[in-house]
C-alpha positions in Angstrom: -19.5 -52.2 30.4 -21.1 -49.2 28.6 -20.1 -45.8 29.6 -22.1 -43.9 32.1 -24.4 -41.5 30.2 -23.4 -38.6 32.6 -19.7 -39.3 31.9 -20.3 -39.3 28.2 -22.0 -35.9 28.4 -19.3 -34.5 30.6 -16.6 -35.6 28.1 -18.6 -34.2 25.1 -19.1 -30.9 27.1 -15.4 -30.8 28.0 -14.4 -31.3 24.4 -16.7 -28.6 23.2 -15.6 -26.2 25.9 -12.0 -26.9 25.0 -12.6 -26.1 21.4 -14.1 -22.9 22.3 -12.0 -22.0 25.2 -8.5 -23.1 23.9 -8.5 -20.4 21.0 -9.6 -17.7 23.4 -6.9 -18.7 25.9 -4.2 -18.7 23.2 -5.3 -15.3 22.0 -5.5 -14.0 25.5 -1.8 -15.1 26.1 -0.7 -13.7 22.8 -2.3 -10.4 23.6 -0.7 -10.3 27.1 2.8 -11.0 25.5 2.2 -8.2 22.9 5.1 -5.8 23.1 3.5 -3.3 20.7 4.3 -5.3 17.5 2.1 -4.9 14.5 -0.7 -7.5 14.3 -0.2 -10.6 12.1 -0.9 -10.4 8.4 -0.7 -6.7 8.0 1.0 -5.2 4.8 1.9 -1.8 3.5 2.2 -1.4 -0.3 2.5 -5.2 -0.6 5.2 -5.4 2.0 4.2 -7.7 4.9 5.2 -6.1 8.3 2.9 -8.1 10.6 4.6 -9.1 13.7 7.3 -6.4 13.5 8.1 -3.6 15.9 7.5 0.0 14.8 11.2 0.6 14.2 11.7 -2.8 12.2 8.5 -2.1 10.1 9.8 1.5 9.2 13.1 0.0 8.3 11.5 -2.7 6.1 9.5 -0.1 4.3 12.5 2.2 3.8 14.3 -0.8 2.1 11.3 -1.2 0.0 11.1 2.5 -0.9 14.8 2.4 -1.9 14.1 -0.5 -4.2 11.1 1.3 -5.9 13.3 4.4 -6.3 15.9 2.3 -8.1 13.4 0.5 -10.4 12.4 2.5 -13.5 8.8 2.3 -14.8 8.0 2.0 -18.4 4.9 3.9 -19.9 3.6 3.9 -23.5 2.4 7.2 -24.9 1.1 7.3 -28.5 2.9 4.0 -29.3 6.2 5.1 -27.8 7.7 3.7 -24.7 9.2 5.9 -22.1 11.1 5.2 -19.0 10.5 7.1 -15.7 13.3 7.1 -13.3 11.6 7.6 -9.8 14.6 9.5 -8.5 13.8 12.3 -11.0 10.4 13.0 -9.4 11.5 12.7 -5.8 9.4 9.7 -5.1 8.7 9.5 -1.3 6.9 6.9 0.8 5.6 8.2 4.3 6.7 5.1 6.3 5.8 6.8 9.7 2.2 7.4 8.7 1.7 3.9 7.2 3.3 2.2 10.3 1.2 4.2 12.7 -1.9 3.0 10.8 -0.6 -0.6 10.7 -0.2 -0.5 14.5 -3.8 0.2 14.8 -4.9 -2.6 12.3 -6.8 -5.5 13.9 -6.8 -3.6 17.3 -10.2 -1.9 17.2 -13.0 -2.8 19.5 -13.1 -5.0 22.6 -11.7 -8.3 23.4 -14.1 -10.4 21.3 -13.8 -8.0 18.3 -9.9 -8.3 18.3 -10.3 -12.0 18.9 -12.3 -12.2 15.8 -9.7 -10.1 14.0 -7.0 -12.4 15.2 -8.8 -15.5 13.9 -9.3 -13.7 10.4 -5.6 -12.9 10.4 -4.9 -16.5 9.7 -6.6 -16.3 6.3 -6.7 -12.7 5.3 -4.2 -9.8 5.1 -5.0 -6.1 6.0 -3.6 -3.8 3.3 -2.7 -0.4 4.7 -2.8 2.2 1.8 0.7 3.8 1.4 1.0 7.6 1.1 3.4 8.1 -1.8 4.2 11.5 -3.0 6.2 12.9 -5.9 7.4 16.4 -6.9 4.6 17.6 -9.2 6.8 20.1 -11.1 9.3 17.4 -11.9 6.7 15.0 -12.9 5.0 17.7 -15.1 8.4 18.4 -16.8 8.8 14.7 -17.5 5.3 14.3 -18.9 5.9 17.5 -21.1 9.0 16.0 -22.6 7.3 12.7 -23.3 4.4 14.4 -24.8 6.7 16.4 -27.1 8.6 13.4 -28.1 5.5 11.2 -28.6 3.4 13.7 -30.6 6.3 15.2 -32.6 4.8 18.5 -33.7 2.7 19.9 -31.0 -0.7 21.6 -31.9 -0.5 25.4 -32.7 -3.5 27.6 -32.2 -2.4 30.1 -34.7 -1.9 33.8 -34.5 -1.0 37.1 -36.3 2.6 38.1 -37.1 3.9 41.5 -38.4 6.7 40.9 -40.9 8.4 44.0 -42.5 5.3 46.1 -41.7 2.9 43.6 -43.3 0.4 41.5 -41.2 0.9 37.9 -41.8 -1.5 35.2 -40.7 -0.1 32.4 -38.8 -2.5 29.5 -39.4 -3.4 26.9 -36.7 -1.9 23.5 -37.1 -3.0 20.1 -35.8 -0.6 18.4 -33.6 
């Protein structure tokens, strides 16, 4: 016996409604159970902190910062390799500001905007920029020592010198 046409339309409508309503319902429940965690698939400086509390996210970024501080970076200047120890330049990651921005990620707009961001979170990551600072004077001193070592003899603009009462030219030199 063939199915009643109205029953067939009702089943089709119920399936379509379920496909649309079920994700909205799951999102609404997830949103209601949210305890202030960072939204899914959010990262700072390449470190995934989505789903973490503010305190846990700060702790994870501090571990990352410590790892970066202990990992020297190699640079090449005029064909010479130099290693920068991040501890020499007081490298600092502002975890608090980064986590505050991460807590706001995917949370802008109304219910449907946030639902759309939640759906996007299954395939994309929001990368929060990290505010990393260094001691400019210490970094300048490191660069100056590298420059002197890499170039050898620095350039000299020249000048005039008085030697035993005689004026002597001090000719410019290329570095």
